[in-house]
Phi, psi and omega in degrees: 000127175276141178212139176207158180249133176257122181242116177252125187234128175234171180298339184246352187205146167238141179226142178235130177237136175261118185252126175234123178052042175075009184240130178296126181245328179219148175220126180243135186235133169223116173281133186293340178269353184225049179301147176297158184251352181299127181098340181293147177243136186233148158278115180245172179228125176303114186261336183196129179258132187246088182301327181293331178257358181054049183202172179216147173275138181232130178270113179245017177094008177262171182297318178254139175302136176281165189239131183229114182269151181304327180289353179258009180261122178241122181277131169205173193306318192279349189256306182234097172048201185261079183230141179294152183295128180199141177281139183265132175233125178048046176250144185297132181306330180294332175276359183249324179218163179219159181300138179085353183285137171280143187203133175278123192224159174234140178284131177243342175214134175297153177301128182232117182070236178267000188264140176283179181298146177260132188248171169210154171261000180274086184285133180225137178232119186267149171229203186294309188245342189233157170238123180271136180234096186288356180268352180227175182233007185260182182239136171239164185229141178297137177296341176286345169277103189266337181290119185293328179291327177284324176298318178293322179297313178296311179307315180297318180295314185283333173307326180288340184268350182283145170212192185292348177290332181163176179240189184221155165245131176275125179281165179306322184295348184282347181303122179088354179280162183275171180295323184295319178293317176300318180299318177303315180298314185291326177295315181301316184291324178294317179297321180291325175295316178302324182289323175299317176301319181296311180294335175294318181286328178290333174060032179274335184212152176293330186275118179261331180201136176243138177294163180304152171294162189313309182300313180289323182291328179286319178299313180303312188283335182268014169298133181092352175276133181288097178243136175283319180198162179232116183250136181226138189261009176242124185297318181296310183292330177297317181294317177297317180291328179298317181290316183296315180292323178304317185275325186247328181222067186299333181295344180260352186298318182293342183266354184282133183227142174267120187278123181243013182300158175282323179290142171308143188295329180284354179276347186290326177238027179056043182289325179293320177288327174292324171299322179293317181293336178293351182261353179272153180292316193264131175242113180282139172260152185303326185286346187111350177278182181200159171257153173235110182253125179237121180256119181241177177297320183281316187199173172252129177246139179235126181243133181252135179230146178293325182058236184275355182286118181248349175080181181238351182243279182219174181300314177304316178296322179294315179300314178299315180295325179292311179298324179289318179294330186283341177298321180291321182288325180292319177301319178293316184290332175296320177283318181297318182271352185054052175283137182223180178078209180283128180235128178241127189243125179253088176288158178294140185304132181243140180268320185285118178307322178296324178294317181297313180303316181291322174297313176297316175302322180294321182289324179295320182288321181291328180269356178300333178279350183288129179288339174278146182292131180233132175240120183253128187253013176074187183286138172272176181292344179270356181084019179261157171253127179258137180212162173230153175225122184306129179247126178237324182239168180300152176285165178301321180298317180293331182283311192270342192236157172235177180297136174294123183291346179273311185261355175060033178089356180283337181088356177218160174234157179295141176293161179300315177308314175307307183296321178297320178296321180296318181294323177293322175300318182293326181296313181300316182297307183298318183299324174288330187269328183231163179259110182232153175276325178196168183239147175239128179250122174254124185219168175294165186299313180298324178288316178300315175303317180295314185296328182262359176243261188289339182256008184299323181300321181289321182294321178299319180293324179293323183295322178294316181299315179271354184048045176223152174281143181236122182247140179250128180241126179279128174249105184298334182272352182282139172289165186308319185267005178262134179205162172225138175248118186247132173277144180238000000 
C-alpha cells in the first residue's frame, strides 16, 4: 500500500491530507487564530463545584468554562497539596476540589458545539517514542507492540529511566529502538516538564504548555506509519519541518519533500473536491446504493440504502452486498469527516444471521486501520449497530461550516404554502385586535409571487372577510420564512 502526506500551508491556515493508494483518507485543518487546545496544559481555577454531576467547572482563560469530572482527577504532588500519586475512583468531587482552588489541568477534548473543553489532571506529554506521566512512576507499553520479548526489553530499559518525577508509556514507534534513543527522549521530556514547573511558579500566564502546530503534530503522531513521502508546499515551513524531523523524527526526514509544482498541492489527488464531498449528507456507493450521514449534537447516524442497485440474484443477496460495500465507505467517512462520539448505523435489514455476522466482521476489518480508538458493540434488537469513536477535536463539518442563518441548524425551512397561510392568519389576528384601514405584507420573492399568483384567490377571499385592502410588497433580502404584516 502506498501512502503519503500532503501539507498545504498559508499565512492563516494549515491543512494536512493523508493519501492511501491515491485516495484521500484523512484531512486535518487548523486555522492559526483558532488552534486546537487538546494536549495544552493550563493553570486553572475551580469556578464551580457540581456535586450532582460529580464534576467541576474550571476557568482556564477561555470564553467557556472547561469541564472536569471526578473520574478525570488524579492526585499528585504538583496538583493537589502534598498527597502521594493515586487515581481517584468513585470519590466525591467535593473531597477532591473546592471553589477557588488553583489546579493544573490538561485539555483532552476541544470545546465542541455548546460544550466547553474537557479536562484531566492526569498530565501526559508525548514525544517521539515515549509519553511522560508525572502523576505515576510505572512503565506502560503500547498494545500494538505485540512481541512479548520486545515488550519486556523496552520495559526493562525504560524502567531504569524512571524516578520519583514520573513514569513513561512506550509508544508504538519505540519498537526496535536503542537505549540511547529512549534515554534522549526521556531527558527531553524531563526538561520540558521542568520548564512547565518553572512557568507554574512564575504565575505569569494560564498557559503552561501548548501542543505542537498541526504539521509537526501530525508528523509526530504518524511515526510508525508506513509513509512513502511527505510533500509540503511552503519553503519556510519545509525548512522548519526539516529541522524538526532531524531532531525528533529522523526516520521521516528522508521522506520530506518541498513541493514546487505549478498546480496547487491539494489538486494532485482531487483533495479539494473530496473534502467538499465530505460535507454532504449523501455518499454514493459504486454499486448504486448510498449512505445518508447526519451529524447531531448527541450522535451521528448513518443510514444505508440500496438505491439503484438491484443485484443479480435475489433481494437478500442484494441487501448483503450493499451492506458489505457500505462498511468500507463508512470506515473511510469516519476518518475523513473525523466523526466521533456515539455512532448509530442503520444497515438494510438482513434475514440471514450469517450475513449479519459477515457484515459486522467486515466493519471491524474496515475500521481496524483507524488511528482513533473504536468500539463496535454489534447489532441491537432493532437491527442497528452501535459503535463509538474517540473524539478529541472538532469534526471537519464543525471546523469548516457554521449554522445556516435561514434554518438555524434545523436543516429544513417552512414551505412557501405554509408561510402564506401564516401571513393570512396574522392578518386576521391583527384585524381583530386593531383598527386599520388596510394591510401591507412584506415578504420574500417566492412568497410574494405565490400570494399574487396561485394563492391570489385566497388573498381575495381574505380581503372580503376582513373588509380591508391587502397589498403585497416584495422584499428581496428577506429569507423565505421571514415576513411582516403592517397596518396602514
